[in-house]
C-alpha positions in Angstrom: 27.4 43.3 13.8 24.7 42.8 15.7 25.2 41.2 19.2 23.1 39.4 21.4 22.4 42.5 23.9 20.3 44.5 20.9 17.6 42.5 23.0 17.9 45.2 25.5 18.2 48.3 23.4 16.1 51.0 24.9 16.2 49.1 28.6 16.1 51.8 31.3 15.6 51.2 34.9 16.6 51.6 38.2 18.8 48.0 38.7 21.0 49.9 35.9 22.4 52.2 38.6 22.5 55.1 35.9 20.9 56.6 32.3 21.8 54.2 29.5 22.1 55.5 26.1 22.0 52.8 23.1 23.3 51.3 21.0 26.3 52.0 22.7 29.9 50.6 21.2 30.1 46.8 20.9 26.6 46.2 22.1 27.5 48.3 25.3 25.4 51.0 26.6 26.5 53.9 27.7 25.7 55.5 31.4 25.8 58.8 32.2 24.1 62.4 31.2 24.1 61.9 27.5 26.1 59.9 24.6 29.1 61.3 23.6 29.0 63.3 20.0 32.8 61.7 18.8 33.8 59.5 15.9 33.7 55.8 15.6 37.2 55.1 16.4 37.6 57.6 19.2 34.3 55.8 20.6 35.8 52.0 20.0 38.8 53.5 22.8 36.7 54.1 25.3 36.5 52.3 28.8 34.1 49.7 29.8 33.6 50.4 33.5 31.9 47.6 35.8 29.5 47.5 38.6 30.1 44.9 40.3 26.6 43.9 42.0 26.3 40.8 44.5 22.7 38.9 46.0 20.8 36.2 48.0 17.7 35.4 46.2 14.9 32.5 47.4 14.0 31.3 44.4 10.7 30.8 45.8 9.7 34.5 46.5 8.2 35.2 43.0 9.7 39.0 43.3 13.5 37.6 44.0 13.1 34.8 41.3 11.7 37.6 38.6 15.1 39.6 39.6 17.4 36.7 39.6 16.4 35.5 36.3 16.6 39.3 35.0 20.0 39.1 35.9 21.2 35.5 34.7 19.4 36.4 31.0 21.5 39.5 31.0 24.9 37.6 32.1 23.9 34.6 29.2 23.5 37.6 26.7 26.5 39.3 27.7 25.6 42.6 28.9 26.5 41.1 32.3 29.2 38.7 33.5 29.1 35.7 35.8 31.8 36.2 38.6 30.3 33.7 41.1 27.1 31.1 41.7 26.4 29.3 44.7 23.0 27.3 44.9 22.2 25.6 47.9 18.5 23.0 48.3 17.1 24.1 51.9 15.6 20.3 52.3 13.8 21.8 54.8 12.3 24.9 53.7 11.9 23.3 50.1 13.3 26.1 48.5 16.1 26.9 46.6 18.8 30.0 47.5 21.6 31.4 45.1 23.9 33.6 46.1 25.3 35.3 42.6 28.1 37.8 42.2 28.1 39.6 38.9 29.2 42.5 37.0 27.3 44.7 35.0 29.6 46.1 32.0 28.6 50.2 30.4 30.8 52.0 28.1 31.9 55.4 29.9 33.3 58.6 29.2 36.5 59.5 31.5 36.1 62.3 33.2 36.7 65.7 31.5 37.1 63.7 28.6 37.9 65.8 25.0 37.6 64.2 22.3 36.0 65.4 18.7 32.5 66.4 18.4 32.0 63.7 15.4 33.5 65.9 12.9 37.1 66.6 13.8 36.2 69.4 15.9 37.1 69.9 19.4 34.7 68.8 21.7 34.8 72.2 23.7 35.5 75.4 22.2 35.0 78.7 23.2 33.4 81.6 20.5 35.4 85.0 20.0 34.0 87.7 18.1 36.1 88.8 15.3 35.6 92.7 15.9 
């Protein structure tokens, strides 16, 4: 099944706070060092983590307007969630100010996760000689 987040597959960047690995699970990318090589039923049980973010945007500033549009686009397509938004038009300055709180969603392996390597074998093992 395709998710609206397919629009962002292979996206990377500093605004995410870590390296992303696509396609991830249920439309959300993995965040971290490397994607896991585990069975599908294990993938579906991995936790979804949220990175809480906030910013006050002056939409008359082209750079801030671009970041605002970037955030809102990802909220609209389900990669982020909107937690709070407050809009204010400054009559004196003739500009729109928007304060936004949002959560960026990712899938992450728990620390010291042991799962399988995708074929049912333990993810971590030690090779021993038979001699």
